[in-house]
Backbone as numpy.savetxt, mean C-alpha at the origin, in Angstrom:
# Nx Ny Nz CAx CAy CAz Cx Cy Cz
17.49 -3.86 -5.29 16.85 -2.54 -5.39 17.49 -1.46 -5.46
17.17 -0.30 -6.22 18.22 0.70 -6.28 17.06 2.02 -5.90
17.87 3.06 -5.63 17.11 4.22 -5.04 16.90 5.21 -5.60
15.52 6.07 -5.58 15.44 7.27 -6.18 14.51 8.28 -5.39
14.44 9.40 -5.87 13.59 10.49 -5.11 13.24 11.35 -5.89
11.58 11.74 -5.99 10.97 12.52 -6.82 10.59 13.36 -5.90
10.60 14.68 -6.82 10.00 16.08 -5.90 8.67 16.41 -6.72
7.43 16.22 -6.02 6.07 16.67 -6.46 5.47 17.18 -5.51
4.49 17.86 -6.20 3.25 18.17 -5.28 3.74 19.32 -4.35
4.44 20.67 -5.44 4.57 21.65 -4.55 6.15 21.44 -3.62
6.82 20.59 -4.10 8.18 20.45 -3.26 8.33 19.35 -2.62
6.98 18.42 -2.65 7.15 17.13 -1.79 8.13 16.05 -1.99
9.08 15.73 -1.02 10.09 14.76 -1.27 9.42 13.42 -1.35
9.56 12.58 -2.14 8.79 11.01 -2.15 9.90 9.76 -2.34
10.40 9.23 -1.59 11.33 8.26 -1.88 10.60 6.95 -2.38
11.92 6.25 -3.29 11.07 5.26 -4.08 12.38 4.18 -4.49
11.88 2.95 -4.34 12.96 2.02 -4.58 12.80 1.42 -5.98
13.39 0.68 -6.94 12.99 0.12 -8.06 13.65 -1.00 -8.82
13.34 -1.85 -9.23 14.21 -3.08 -9.69 13.18 -3.24 -11.02
14.24 -4.10 -12.11 13.78 -4.47 -13.18 14.31 -3.78 -14.18
14.18 -4.42 -15.79 14.82 -3.64 -16.54 14.20 -2.24 -17.27
15.07 -1.55 -17.57 14.66 -0.16 -18.06 13.84 -0.41 -19.43
12.57 -0.08 -19.48 11.92 -0.14 -20.40 10.60 -1.37 -20.50
10.90 -2.01 -18.87 10.11 -3.04 -18.82 8.86 -2.52 -18.42
7.59 -3.00 -18.20 6.47 -2.53 -17.99 6.54 -2.09 -16.45
5.79 -0.60 -16.32 5.77 -0.09 -15.14 4.94 -0.23 -14.14
5.25 -0.74 -12.91 4.35 -1.31 -11.97 4.47 -0.36 -10.97
3.76 0.44 -10.41 3.79 1.44 -9.00 3.17 0.35 -8.05
4.12 0.32 -6.73 3.72 -0.60 -5.57 3.36 0.69 -4.44
2.01 0.35 -3.79 1.94 1.51 -2.63 1.31 0.70 -1.33
2.04 0.73 -0.26 2.18 0.14 0.78 0.85 0.64 1.68
0.54 0.01 2.60 -0.91 0.29 3.47 -0.25 1.53 4.46
-1.21 1.68 5.66 -0.98 2.77 6.13 -0.12 2.43 7.48
1.23 3.17 7.71 2.11 2.84 8.70 3.42 1.72 8.42
3.43 1.48 7.02 4.44 0.62 6.64 5.54 1.35 5.46
6.35 0.82 5.27 7.24 1.61 4.06 7.25 0.56 2.96
7.90 1.37 1.91 8.33 0.86 0.70 8.75 -0.57 0.63
9.78 -0.85 1.83 10.06 -2.45 1.92 9.18 -3.25 2.11
7.81 -2.91 2.54 6.99 -3.91 2.42 7.04 -4.64 1.35
7.27 -4.29 -0.11 7.13 -4.95 -1.21 8.30 -5.55 -1.75
9.20 -5.59 -0.91 10.35 -6.27 -1.39 10.19 -7.63 -2.17
9.82 -8.41 -1.75 9.46 -9.85 -2.39 8.95 -9.51 -3.77
7.61 -8.98 -3.70 6.81 -8.46 -4.40 7.31 -7.63 -5.75
8.34 -6.90 -5.59 9.20 -6.29 -6.39 10.51 -6.79 -7.19
10.86 -8.18 -6.48 11.63 -9.00 -7.14 11.03 -9.65 -7.91
9.46 -10.20 -7.46 8.78 -11.21 -8.58 8.39 -10.43 -9.73
8.20 -9.22 -9.59 7.93 -8.31 -10.85 9.23 -8.15 -11.60
10.51 -8.11 -11.39 11.30 -7.82 -11.87 11.98 -9.28 -12.88
11.86 -10.41 -12.04 12.18 -11.24 -12.82 11.34 -11.86 -13.94
10.14 -11.19 -14.22 9.16 -11.32 -15.55 9.63 -10.35 -16.58
10.40 -9.25 -15.89 10.72 -8.04 -17.04 9.88 -6.78 -16.62
9.33 -6.63 -15.49 8.42 -5.65 -15.22 9.59 -4.43 -14.35
9.38 -3.49 -14.58 10.05 -2.30 -13.70 9.11 -1.93 -12.85
9.81 -2.23 -11.25 8.97 -2.19 -10.32 9.42 -0.88 -9.32
8.33 -0.30 -9.08 8.89 1.09 -8.23 7.81 0.73 -6.87
8.76 0.91 -5.85 7.99 0.79 -4.78 7.81 2.19 -3.98
7.07 2.96 -3.67 7.08 4.25 -3.33 6.87 4.16 -1.55
7.68 5.07 -0.83 7.07 5.55 0.06 6.31 6.38 0.20
5.21 6.37 0.83 3.98 7.38 0.81 4.47 8.20 1.94
3.74 9.60 1.58 4.29 10.82 2.30 4.11 10.99 3.62
4.92 11.06 4.44 4.99 10.78 5.84 5.17 9.42 6.36
5.75 8.65 5.50 6.26 7.17 5.72 7.39 7.05 5.62
8.19 6.21 5.88 9.76 5.76 5.40 10.77 6.86 5.47
11.17 7.09 4.26 12.30 8.21 3.86 11.55 9.15 3.36
10.35 8.96 2.56 9.48 10.36 2.10 9.25 11.65 3.33
9.39 12.50 2.85 9.24 13.76 3.99 7.81 13.75 4.52
7.56 14.35 5.45 6.49 14.49 6.37 6.07 15.95 5.77
4.69 15.87 5.79 3.89 16.89 5.63 4.14 17.98 6.61
4.63 19.14 6.11 5.17 20.67 7.14 3.62 21.14 7.86
2.34 20.70 7.02 1.37 21.29 7.53 0.56 20.11 7.73
0.94 18.98 7.92 0.14 18.00 8.69 -0.98 17.46 7.72
-0.70 17.76 6.28 -1.80 17.58 5.11 -1.59 16.16 4.63
-2.18 14.94 5.17 -2.23 13.78 5.14 -3.82 13.21 4.54
-4.42 14.10 3.61 -5.70 13.70 3.13 -5.48 12.88 1.96
-6.26 12.00 1.59 -6.44 11.32 0.46 -5.74 12.13 -0.77
-6.43 13.19 -1.09 -5.93 14.03 -2.27 -4.63 14.41 -2.35
-3.99 14.58 -1.36 -2.58 14.80 -1.27 -1.57 13.40 -1.88
-2.26 12.35 -1.12 -1.46 11.18 -1.87 -1.51 10.88 -3.17
-2.85 10.96 -3.53 -3.06 10.90 -4.96 -2.45 11.97 -5.87
-1.92 13.05 -5.51 -1.20 14.15 -6.15 0.12 13.62 -6.07
0.33 13.00 -5.12 1.79 12.73 -4.93 2.10 11.57 -5.88
1.11 10.71 -6.44 1.53 9.57 -7.10 1.43 9.77 -8.62
0.34 11.00 -8.99 -0.02 11.52 -10.32 1.53 11.89 -10.61
2.30 12.88 -9.57 3.39 13.75 -9.64 4.67 12.28 -10.17
4.92 11.71 -9.18 5.57 10.47 -9.67 5.72 10.01 -10.91
4.38 9.58 -11.44 3.89 8.71 -12.74 4.21 9.76 -13.87
3.92 11.31 -13.56 4.24 12.06 -14.73 5.85 12.23 -14.94
6.59 12.06 -13.87 7.83 12.18 -14.31 8.43 10.82 -14.85
8.06 10.02 -14.45 8.47 8.46 -15.10 8.52 8.84 -16.55
6.80 9.05 -16.70 6.45 9.38 -18.20 6.09 7.97 -18.68
5.14 7.61 -18.07 4.73 6.17 -18.09 3.15 5.91 -18.16
2.27 4.84 -18.43 1.15 4.36 -18.12 1.37 3.30 -17.33
1.35 3.11 -15.99 1.74 1.97 -15.50 0.57 1.15 -14.72
0.74 0.02 -14.41 0.04 -0.80 -13.48 0.08 -0.08 -11.88
-0.73 -0.14 -11.02 -1.23 0.24 -9.94 -1.37 -0.93 -9.18
-0.57 -1.37 -8.06 -0.79 -2.22 -7.05 -0.53 -1.31 -5.70
-1.60 -1.67 -4.74 -2.16 -0.70 -3.63 -2.30 -1.79 -2.66
-2.09 -1.79 -1.10 -2.54 -2.26 -0.08 -3.15 -1.55 0.82
-4.11 -1.74 1.36 -4.73 -0.99 2.29 -4.84 0.38 2.11
-4.41 1.45 2.73 -4.20 2.99 2.28 -3.91 2.84 0.99
-2.68 2.08 0.69 -1.83 2.61 -0.79 -3.19 2.19 -1.70
-4.07 1.14 -1.40 -5.12 0.58 -2.59 -5.91 1.83 -2.81
-6.34 2.26 -1.56 -7.40 3.65 -1.96 -6.73 4.55 -2.35
-5.37 4.91 -2.62 -4.89 6.19 -3.11 -4.91 5.63 -4.49
-4.48 4.39 -4.79 -4.30 3.88 -6.36 -5.83 4.01 -6.98
-6.84 3.57 -6.21 -8.29 3.47 -6.71 -8.67 5.14 -7.22
-8.49 6.22 -5.84 -9.00 7.44 -6.26 -8.23 7.92 -7.36
-6.94 7.93 -7.43 -6.14 8.46 -8.46 -6.49 8.01 -9.51
-6.60 7.03 -9.64 -7.26 6.45 -11.27 -8.47 6.56 -11.82
-9.45 7.15 -10.60 -10.70 7.52 -10.86 -11.12 8.93 -10.93
-10.58 9.88 -9.92 -10.94 11.35 -9.61 -10.18 11.97 -10.48
-10.89 13.21 -10.71 -10.07 14.13 -11.73 -8.83 14.63 -10.90
-7.69 14.92 -11.55 -7.71 14.55 -13.07 -7.27 12.82 -12.67
-7.75 11.74 -13.68 -7.48 10.67 -13.42 -6.26 10.18 -14.26
-5.40 9.44 -13.81 -4.33 9.08 -14.12 -4.60 7.86 -14.68
-3.99 7.84 -15.96 -4.02 6.77 -16.88 -3.22 5.44 -16.55
-3.81 4.37 -16.77 -3.25 3.16 -15.82 -3.46 2.11 -17.04
-2.45 1.13 -16.64 -2.86 -0.18 -17.60 -3.81 -1.15 -17.17
-3.72 -1.15 -15.24 -4.79 -2.14 -14.58 -4.07 -1.86 -13.41
-5.24 -2.63 -12.39 -5.40 -1.84 -11.25 -5.44 -3.15 -10.18
-4.08 -3.22 -9.03 -4.36 -4.52 -8.01 -4.75 -3.83 -6.70
-6.11 -4.28 -6.11 -6.17 -3.85 -4.79 -6.17 -5.06 -3.75
-5.05 -4.79 -2.69 -4.71 -5.80 -1.98 -5.55 -5.72 -0.34
-6.25 -6.48 -0.18 -7.25 -6.20 1.05 -7.70 -4.86 1.31
-8.30 -4.11 0.40 -9.35 -3.03 0.39 -10.47 -3.16 -0.53
-11.36 -2.83 0.43 -12.55 -2.43 -0.25 -13.33 -1.48 0.02
-14.62 -0.93 -0.45 -15.04 0.50 -0.33 -15.64 0.43 1.23
-16.02 -0.60 1.88 -16.43 -1.13 3.33 -15.55 -1.94 4.19
-15.05 -1.30 4.92 -14.04 -2.00 6.14 -14.76 -2.61 7.23
-14.34 -3.61 7.82 -14.61 -3.90 9.33 -14.41 -3.08 10.21
-15.46 -2.30 10.90 -15.09 -1.65 12.04 -14.15 -1.83 13.13
-14.34 -3.20 13.46 -13.52 -3.86 14.54 -12.21 -3.91 13.98
-12.11 -4.35 12.71 -10.80 -4.60 11.99 -9.75 -3.35 12.21
-10.77 -1.85 11.49 -10.06 -1.08 11.69 -9.59 -0.40 13.08
-10.23 -0.77 14.00 -10.14 -0.30 15.57 -8.97 -0.88 15.88
-8.74 -2.30 15.37 -7.45 -2.80 16.07 -6.55 -2.59 15.34
-6.26 -2.03 14.15 -4.99 -1.88 13.89 -4.80 -0.28 14.14
-5.77 0.76 14.35 -5.56 1.87 14.76 -5.17 2.02 16.13
-5.38 0.84 17.34 -5.39 0.61 18.35 -3.73 0.23 18.36
-2.90 -0.70 17.50 -1.89 -1.05 17.57 -1.15 0.27 17.23
-1.18 0.89 16.20 -0.28 2.14 15.76 -0.31 3.05 17.02
-1.70 3.49 17.70 -1.65 4.49 18.77 -0.93 4.09 19.95
-1.14 2.80 20.05 -0.57 2.20 21.40 0.93 2.04 21.30
1.70 1.96 20.06 2.79 1.88 19.99 3.86 3.28 19.39
3.14 4.36 19.44 3.31 5.57 18.93 4.34 6.07 19.76
4.50 5.61 21.22 5.51 6.02 22.28 6.94 5.56 22.06
6.99 4.80 21.19 8.91 3.95 20.56 8.85 3.14 21.52
10.12 2.57 21.33 10.68 1.27 21.87 12.18 1.41 22.52
12.63 0.66 23.70 13.71 0.87 24.04 14.73 0.08 23.15
14.38 -0.82 22.15 15.32 -1.76 21.45 14.44 -2.43 20.33
14.89 -3.03 19.39 14.72 -3.54 18.62 13.88 -4.81 18.91
14.26 -5.53 19.79 14.09 -6.70 20.36 12.45 -6.58 20.93
12.37 -5.28 21.54 11.00 -4.83 22.23 9.97 -4.52 21.05
10.59 -3.90 19.78 9.47 -3.52 18.97 9.15 -4.84 18.35
10.00 -5.98 18.13 9.49 -7.26 17.54 8.53 -7.87 18.48
9.05 -7.87 19.91 7.60 -8.71 20.89 6.18 -7.80 20.73
6.35 -6.09 20.18 4.94 -5.65 19.88 4.58 -6.45 18.95
5.27 -6.26 17.81 4.97 -6.95 16.37 4.23 -8.26 16.52
4.74 -9.41 17.37 4.39 -10.54 17.71 3.10 -10.70 18.56
2.90 -9.75 19.04 1.67 -9.80 19.87 0.60 -9.34 18.82
0.74 -8.15 18.19 0.11 -7.74 17.00 -0.42 -9.02 16.32
0.51 -9.67 15.62 0.67 -10.50 14.50 0.73 -12.08 15.17
-0.12 -12.51 15.85 -0.02 -13.74 16.63 0.10 -14.97 15.97
-0.77 -14.67 14.45 -0.45 -16.01 13.65 0.73 -15.96 12.95
1.54 -15.23 12.73 2.88 -15.07 12.12 3.90 -15.70 12.78
4.60 -16.40 12.47 5.90 -16.91 13.08 7.18 -15.57 13.48
7.35 -15.40 14.53 8.25 -14.53 14.70 9.58 -14.66 14.09
10.10 -13.50 12.97 11.42 -14.03 12.56 12.84 -13.81 13.44
13.85 -14.96 13.24 14.72 -15.07 13.98 15.72 -13.70 13.89
15.92 -13.02 12.50 16.45 -12.15 12.30 15.62 -10.72 12.28
15.63 -9.97 13.10 15.11 -8.69 13.13 15.37 -7.66 12.43
16.37 -7.63 11.41 17.02 -6.61 10.47 15.96 -6.28 9.61
15.21 -6.90 9.20 13.81 -6.57 8.19 13.14 -5.70 8.83
13.06 -5.84 10.31 11.74 -4.94 11.06 12.63 -3.47 11.34
13.60 -3.49 11.15 14.69 -2.29 11.60 14.50 -1.41 10.61
14.23 -1.55 9.17 13.76 -0.84 8.14 12.63 -0.01 8.36
11.66 -0.45 8.86 10.81 0.20 9.35 10.73 0.93 10.76
11.83 1.25 11.07 11.87 2.26 12.47 12.97 3.19 12.36
12.86 4.08 12.86 13.63 5.17 12.83 14.15 5.68 14.48
15.40 6.16 14.44 15.78 6.09 16.24 15.84 7.82 16.13
15.04 7.99 17.49 14.92 9.69 17.43 16.07 9.96 18.68
15.66 11.55 18.58 17.03 12.14 19.33 17.13 11.38 20.90
15.99 11.17 21.39 16.21 10.41 22.74 16.83 8.92 22.81
17.03 8.19 21.45 17.90 7.17 21.48 16.89 6.10 21.04
15.53 6.30 21.70 14.52 5.36 21.15 13.82 4.94 19.63
13.43 3.80 19.35 12.96 3.47 18.12 11.45 3.77 18.00
11.32 4.07 16.78 9.96 4.63 16.45 9.58 4.30 15.16
8.44 4.00 14.99 7.76 3.42 13.71 8.36 4.78 12.59
8.71 4.29 11.53 8.92 5.15 10.64 7.88 5.77 9.67
7.04 6.67 10.50 5.84 7.61 10.20 5.72 8.64 10.75
4.84 9.69 10.41 4.86 10.49 11.07 3.61 10.72 11.77
3.78 10.65 13.20 2.38 10.58 14.08 1.29 11.30 13.81
1.32 12.37 13.17 0.38 13.61 12.77 -0.64 12.72 11.97
-0.10 11.78 11.23 -0.91 10.94 10.44 -2.50 10.49 10.81
-2.22 10.18 12.35 -3.45 9.70 13.09 -4.10 11.03 13.75
-3.55 12.11 13.54 -4.42 13.00 13.90 -5.08 14.14 12.83
-4.48 14.01 11.69 -4.75 14.83 10.57 -5.34 13.76 9.19
-5.14 13.87 8.29 -5.86 12.95 6.77 -7.25 13.55 6.64
-7.53 12.66 6.08 -9.05 13.00 5.15 -9.84 13.21 6.38
-11.12 14.27 5.87 -12.16 14.28 7.04 -13.13 13.36 6.61
-13.28 12.40 6.18 -14.18 11.83 5.26 -14.22 10.81 6.87
-15.69 10.55 6.90 -15.98 9.64 7.73 -16.04 8.25 6.96
-16.26 6.91 7.47 -16.13 5.68 6.91 -17.19 5.48 5.79
-18.74 5.99 6.35 -19.39 6.10 5.20 -19.25 6.77 4.18
-18.96 7.78 4.34 -18.64 8.74 3.03 -17.51 8.36 2.36
-16.61 8.35 2.87 -15.52 7.28 2.30 -15.79 6.05 1.35
-16.92 5.28 1.83 -17.26 4.19 1.19 -18.06 4.80 -0.21
-18.73 5.51 0.09 -19.55 5.88 -1.11 -18.58 6.74 -2.10
-17.26 7.47 -1.63 -16.55 7.59 -2.47 -15.79 6.74 -3.42
-15.33 5.91 -2.90 -14.54 4.45 -3.44 -15.38 3.88 -4.33
-16.92 3.80 -3.73 -17.89 2.77 -5.10 -18.23 3.79 -6.24
-18.22 5.10 -5.97 -18.19 5.91 -7.23 -16.80 5.40 -7.77
-15.87 5.77 -7.53 -14.81 5.40 -8.11 -14.51 3.98 -8.88
-14.85 2.99 -8.25 -14.75 1.91 -8.50 -15.61 1.83 -10.13
-16.77 2.43 -10.17 -17.36 2.59 -11.11 -16.97 3.10 -12.55
-15.70 4.11 -12.47 -15.54 4.86 -12.93 -14.11 4.16 -13.77
-13.61 3.31 -13.10 -12.34 2.50 -13.41 -12.68 2.04 -14.56
-11.83 2.12 -15.75 -12.33 0.99 -16.98 -10.99 -0.01 -17.07
-10.06 0.21 -16.40 -9.12 -0.53 -16.51 -9.17 -1.86 -15.66
-8.56 -2.75 -16.08 -8.75 -4.39 -15.44 -8.28 -4.27 -14.27
-9.17 -4.68 -13.11 -9.00 -4.38 -11.73 -9.11 -5.91 -10.90
-8.25 -6.20 -10.23 -8.20 -7.19 -9.13 -8.24 -7.16 -7.81
-9.21 -7.54 -7.08 -9.35 -7.67 -5.60 -8.74 -8.64 -5.31
-7.59 -8.79 -4.43 -7.09 -10.08 -3.90 -7.35 -9.46 -2.08
-8.20 -10.79 -1.49 -8.52 -10.60 -0.32 -7.83 -11.81 0.49
-7.09 -11.33 1.81 -6.61 -12.26 2.39 -8.01 -13.16 3.07
-7.93 -14.40 2.95 -8.66 -15.44 3.52 -9.12 -15.11 4.87
-8.66 -14.71 5.82 -8.78 -14.54 7.11 -8.37 -12.91 7.16
-8.58 -12.22 6.23 -8.62 -10.64 6.57 -9.43 -10.20 7.88
-9.04 -9.31 8.53 -9.36 -8.51 9.64 -10.39 -7.38 9.40
-9.88 -6.74 7.85 -10.55 -5.93 7.57 -11.66 -5.96 6.42
-11.81 -6.85 5.49 -12.45 -7.12 4.54 -13.03 -8.35 4.63
-14.40 -8.50 4.36 -15.27 -9.59 4.41 -15.24 -10.08 3.34
-15.68 -11.64 3.00 -15.73 -12.03 1.44 -16.97 -11.38 0.72
-18.29 -10.94 1.62 -19.49 -10.25 1.11 -19.04 -9.06 0.83
-17.92 -8.08 1.44 -17.64 -6.62 1.21 -17.03 -6.87 -0.20
-15.90 -7.76 -0.45 -15.19 -7.91 -1.30 -16.12 -8.50 -2.82
-16.94 -9.34 -2.38 -17.72 -9.56 -3.51 -18.80 -8.78 -4.12
-19.08 -7.68 -3.35 -20.00 -6.85 -3.56 -19.16 -5.65 -4.45
-17.91 -5.40 -4.00 -17.24 -4.32 -4.32 -16.47 -4.86 -5.95
-16.23 -5.96 -6.03 -15.45 -6.28 -7.39 -16.71 -6.22 -8.27
-17.90 -6.15 -8.06 -18.97 -6.02 -9.18 -19.00 -4.89 -9.60
-18.80 -3.81 -8.82 -19.04 -2.57 -9.30 -17.98 -2.04 -10.19
-16.71 -2.52 -10.49 -16.08 -2.06 -11.59 -16.40 -3.06 -12.85
-16.15 -2.25 -13.91 -16.77 -2.63 -15.25 -15.69 -3.93 -15.87
-14.53 -4.04 -14.89 -13.57 -5.05 -15.52 -13.17 -5.76 -14.33
-13.89 -5.84 -13.06 -13.34 -6.70 -12.25 -12.95 -8.00 -12.03
-12.04 -8.63 -11.01 -11.69 -9.77 -10.96 -11.54 -9.91 -9.42
-11.81 -11.31 -8.86 -11.43 -11.34 -7.37 -10.98 -12.65 -7.19
-9.81 -12.66 -6.15 -8.79 -13.75 -5.83 -8.61 -13.65 -4.45
-8.89 -14.66 -3.87 -8.75 -15.00 -2.12 -7.56 -15.48 -2.01
-6.96 -15.51 -0.99 -5.27 -15.88 -0.86 -5.58 -16.41 0.62
-5.82 -17.96 0.31 -5.68 -18.96 1.27 -5.89 -18.41 2.77
-5.03 -18.80 3.97 -5.20 -18.43 4.94 -4.54 -16.99 5.28
-4.26 -16.19 4.42 -3.41 -15.17 4.62 -4.43 -13.81 5.36
-3.79 -13.43 6.55 -4.47 -12.00 7.30 -4.55 -10.75 6.59
-4.90 -9.79 7.22 -4.81 -8.29 6.54 -3.76 -8.18 5.49
-2.52 -8.43 6.17 -1.26 -7.97 5.35 -1.02 -9.14 4.44
-1.67 -9.07 3.39 -1.77 -10.21 2.81 -0.21 -10.59 2.04
0.19 -9.78 1.49 1.81 -9.90 0.98 2.71 -10.24 1.99
2.53 -10.31 3.31 3.70 -10.68 4.10 3.18 -11.94 4.47
2.07 -12.41 4.55 1.50 -13.70 5.29 1.87 -14.73 4.23
1.23 -14.57 3.26 1.70 -15.58 2.21 1.89 -15.08 0.68
3.38 -14.63 0.74 4.07 -13.80 -0.03 3.99 -14.70 -1.54
4.47 -15.78 -1.68 4.39 -16.40 -3.08 3.40 -16.54 -3.71
1.99 -16.97 -2.88 0.82 -16.90 -3.67 0.45 -15.62 -4.24
0.51 -14.57 -3.44 0.10 -13.80 -3.56 0.93 -12.68 -4.68
2.26 -13.00 -5.00 3.15 -12.37 -6.01 2.76 -13.22 -7.11
2.36 -14.69 -6.92 1.99 -15.38 -8.16 0.54 -14.82 -8.75
-0.32 -14.37 -8.20 -1.62 -14.10 -8.51 -1.59 -12.57 -9.15
-0.90 -11.54 -8.58 -0.11 -10.60 -8.87 0.30 -10.64 -10.42
1.55 -11.03 -10.47 1.98 -11.21 -11.58 1.37 -11.90 -12.91
0.88 -12.89 -12.67 -0.44 -13.54 -13.43 -1.30 -12.60 -14.11
-1.90 -11.63 -12.78 -2.99 -10.96 -13.50 -2.23 -9.64 -14.43
-1.39 -9.08 -14.16 -0.52 -7.76 -14.88 -0.27 -8.56 -16.24
0.45 -9.88 -16.32 0.73 -10.36 -17.38 -0.52 -10.30 -18.40
-1.57 -10.59 -18.09 -2.85 -11.02 -18.69 -3.24 -9.55 -19.45
-2.78 -8.74 -18.55 -3.60 -7.16 -18.97 -2.72 -6.30 -19.54
-1.19 -6.72 -19.55 -0.40 -5.63 -20.03 0.15 -6.28 -21.63
1.02 -5.49 -21.91 1.74 -6.24 -23.03 2.60 -7.38 -22.63
3.01 -7.81 -23.40 3.82 -9.60 -23.26 4.95 -9.21 -22.21
5.11 -9.96 -20.97 6.16 -9.64 -20.22 7.48 -10.62 -20.60
């Protein structure tokens, strides 16, 4: 993976990693809230192996991208950042977005000015999310905002949050998602202001907005759901995919909300197969 930065949306800095041949089919990977671009490491490698040019972005306020000086984490700001990156690359990409990144991908492709795309993959995100699941994730983010004394303490917190996932013996991957504060403690690599700011839409309003967006996306769209997702029910996924003019639905076995991390190989295969069927030959 190589590194690049983009200056977009009035001077905002967006960090990205990319892999794959120059001239390969461009694929933009957008992570979920509280994650970083490193969440897509294996997926980007899978895309690069079949000849795609995979770009994994840190959303504003996440990872190595700049924090918003005025606390603007509205969905419109994320969408404008994505449009700016794509404009600089000069391409018609496939978009792959998980959770928050999925919302951004969908709205950027549908709402004015709509971003021209070849296809869309939405990972464990629909218009109507489980309130219980949303509260569980928000509880973890808010409950650990005070940071950790050590990498091991952070690992224990993640293991408690994701009890279904076998804790890694090597915590170096987790370290990429943490930053060291001036006090020497380790903090998640995202701006705490995201929890206070952001879109003023409530869940019902946002659901209607996403449903309207789904009906406007003419590009082939795949909804990928973790079979044990805490956020997306099978009924919500089935209902949502039918709103897309060219929608498809795949469920990934026993995967939980973070599908790409829980069952990376089946996820990567489903993603690569879909993109391959709906873009130029890879």
